[in-house]
C-alpha positions as CSV (number, residue, x, y, z in Angstrom):
1,M,70.7,-59.7,72.9
2,Q,72.8,-60.9,69.5
3,D,74.1,-64.6,69.6
4,E,78.1,-65.1,70.3
5,H,77.8,-68.1,67.2
6,V,76.1,-65.6,64.1
7,D,80.1,-64.7,63.2
8,N,80.5,-68.2,63.0
9,I,77.4,-69.2,60.6
10,V,79.1,-69.0,56.9
11,F,76.5,-69.6,53.5
12,T,76.9,-70.4,50.4
13,F,75.0,-70.0,47.6
14,D,76.6,-72.2,45.3
15,T,73.0,-73.3,43.6
16,I,71.0,-70.1,43.9
17,V,70.9,-69.1,40.8
18,V,69.3,-65.3,40.2
19,P,68.1,-64.8,36.5
20,T,67.8,-61.7,35.1
21,G,64.6,-60.0,34.2
22,N,61.4,-58.8,36.0
23,S,62.4,-57.5,39.2
24,E,59.5,-59.3,40.5
25,T,59.7,-62.6,39.6
26,L,63.3,-62.1,40.2
27,A,62.3,-61.7,44.2
28,V,59.7,-64.2,44.2
29,N,62.4,-67.1,43.0
30,L,65.2,-65.7,45.3
31,A,63.0,-65.6,47.9
32,R,62.0,-69.2,47.6
33,Q,65.2,-70.8,46.7
34,F,66.4,-69.2,49.6
35,Y,63.4,-70.9,51.5
36,Q,64.0,-74.0,50.1
37,Q,68.2,-73.6,50.8
38,M,67.3,-73.5,54.5
39,R,65.1,-76.5,54.1
40,K,67.5,-78.4,53.1
41,Q,70.2,-77.1,55.9
42,D,67.2,-78.5,58.2
43,F,66.0,-75.1,59.3
44,D,63.0,-75.9,60.9
45,Q,59.8,-73.3,60.4
46,K,61.2,-71.4,64.0
47,Q,64.2,-70.8,62.5
48,I,62.9,-69.7,59.6
49,L,60.5,-67.5,60.5
50,R,63.0,-65.7,62.5
51,V,65.3,-65.3,59.2
52,A,62.1,-64.2,58.0
53,T,61.8,-61.4,60.9
54,E,65.1,-60.4,61.3
55,L,65.3,-59.2,57.1
56,V,61.5,-57.4,57.7
57,S,63.8,-56.2,60.7
58,C,66.7,-54.8,58.7
59,L,64.5,-53.1,55.7
60,T,62.2,-51.5,58.7
61,A,65.4,-50.2,60.2
62,S,66.9,-49.2,56.3
63,L,63.4,-47.6,55.6
64,E,63.5,-45.5,59.2
65,E,67.4,-44.2,58.5
66,Y,66.2,-43.0,54.2
67,K,63.1,-41.2,55.9
68,N,65.5,-39.6,58.3
69,K,68.2,-38.7,55.8
70,I,65.2,-37.5,53.6
71,M,63.5,-35.6,57.0
72,R,66.8,-33.3,57.4
C-alpha cells in the first residue's frame, strides 16, 4: 500500500552537484551525495535502505517493461 504522504514530500537538491565526465564516476558521486543529503535530513538507516530498495524496484520494473517491449 502506498503511503498517503508521498505527495507531500519535496526534495530539493540545491547542494548536489553532478559533474560531467565518466558515467561510472558520475553514478557513484550522485549516489554518495544523495546518501549524504538523506543523512543531513535525519533519515535513519532503515529509511535509507527503503529508498534504495524502492530505486531497485523501479529499475527492475523498467527493465521488465523493456524486456516485454523487445519481445513483442
